[in-house]
N, C-alpha and C positions, 0 to 999 in steps of 0.2 A: 657528662657522657649520657646520663639518663634523659636530660633535656633534649639532647640532639636526637636520641632514639625516639623519644615521644614526638618530636616535631616531624621526623621522617615518617613515622607511622600515621600520624594524623594527615599529613600532606598526601600520602599514598592513598589513604581511605577517601579523602576528598577528591583526589584525581579520579579514582575508580568510580565514585558516585557520579561525578560530572560527566565522565566518559560514557557511562550507561545512559544518562539523559540525552546526550548528543546522539548516541546510537539509536535510541527510540525515535527521536525526531527525524533522523536520516532514514530510518526504516520506513516510516509512514510515507515520506516523499518518494522513496524508491518504489514502494508498492503502487503508488499512484502512477508513476511513469510506466511501470510494467502493465498496469491495467489498461492504459491508453494503447500500449503496444499490443496487448491481447485483443482489444476491441478492433484495432486496425486489422489484425490477422483474421478475426471473425468476419469482418466486413468483406475482406478479400475472398475468403473461402466461400461465403454465401453468394458472392457476386459471380465468381468464376468457376465454381464447382457445384456439383449437386450432391455432395456428401451428406451423410446423416449428421445431425447436431452432436450426437455422442462422439463420433469420430473426429469432428472438428474440434470439440472441446479437448479431446485427448491430444490432438496435434498442438493445440495452443498450450497445453500444460507442458509439453516437451520444449516448446520454443521460448517460454517465458521463465522467469526466475522468481525467487523469494516466495512469498505467501500466495501470490497470484497463480503461480504454477500449481500449488497445492489446491487452490480453490477450483480451478478448471479440471484438475485431475479428479477431484471428488465429485464434481458435477457430472463428468463423464461416467464415473462409476455408478452414480445414482440413476442416470438416464439409461444405462445398460441394464441395471437390475430391475428397475421399476418402470411401470407405464405411467409416467407423469410428464407434465410439460416443463419447459426450461425454468419458468419462474419458481415452481415448487422445488426443483432441484437446487436452484440458486438460493432460495430461502433456507432450505435445510442445511446448505453448506456454509452460508455466510452469517446466519442469524446470531451466533454466539461469538463471532470474531469481531474484535474492535481494532481493526487495522487501518481504517480510514477515518477521516474527519466526517462530521455529520453532513456537511454539504456534499461530499463525495458519495456517502452512503445513500443520500436522497436521490442523487443523479443516477446512481447505479440501480436503485430500486425502480425508478421510472423506466429505465432501460429494460430491466429484466421482466417487468410486467407485460410488456408488449411483444417480446421476442417470441416468434413461432406462432403467433395468433393472427397475423395479417399477411397481406401480400408481400412478396419479396421486395418490391420497390419501397413500400412503406417501412419495412424492417431496415432496409439499407439507410433510409432517411433517419430513422430512429437511432441507428448506430452512429451515423455521422453527427447528429445533434448531440448525442452523448459524448462523443470524442471532443467536440468543440467545447462543451461545458467543462469536461475534465481538463482540457488544455488550459482553459482560463483559470481553473482551480489550481492546476499545476504551476502556472506562472506565479500566482499569489503565494502558494505554499513554498515555492522555491525561494522567493524573497524572504518569507517568514522563517524558513529553515536556516538560511544564511545568517539572518539577523540574530536568531536565537542561539545558533552555534557560537557566534562572536560574543554574545552576551554571556553565555555559560563559560566560555574560555576566559573571558575577562574577569568574571566573578571568581572563578577558581584561582587565577593568578593573584587577584586582590586579596582573597581570603587567605591564601597561602602566605603572602607577604605580610599581612596583618598578624597572622599567627606567629610567624617567625619574629616579628618586632615585639610582640607581647611577651613571648617566652624569653627572649634574650634580654 
């Protein structure tokens, strides 16, 4: 009876650990998809309206999910309180968060540095270029996420089976 209880406890702990790893992988991918969605909204708002960047960021925070919503909400708050440009607000908001891969962070850094400093046409081209780069990264990350999830699930099942065989 104690063996069975021990096996169940270890298998549950293993399952919980592996599930948290899968959630972390999925979270990064979902945040990347939401960032692409947010940049698409930003492009549309800049192209078709003459709203202030603070209000546009607030609208994006309402329309998006996950940590991207929080990022744009914080940017809107900083832009409302301070007299600073988008890049400074972006940097203050995202500098301590590690929610994207290094490639994604670099693409977003390049994007943020130029927003609000040039003509509208150049800004729209910058956003479009960033969306294309993030879409390529999303395709790669999607394949990587699927592969890693399968690997983690297989590892968990194999480890559980090996544990049961060893204990019995």
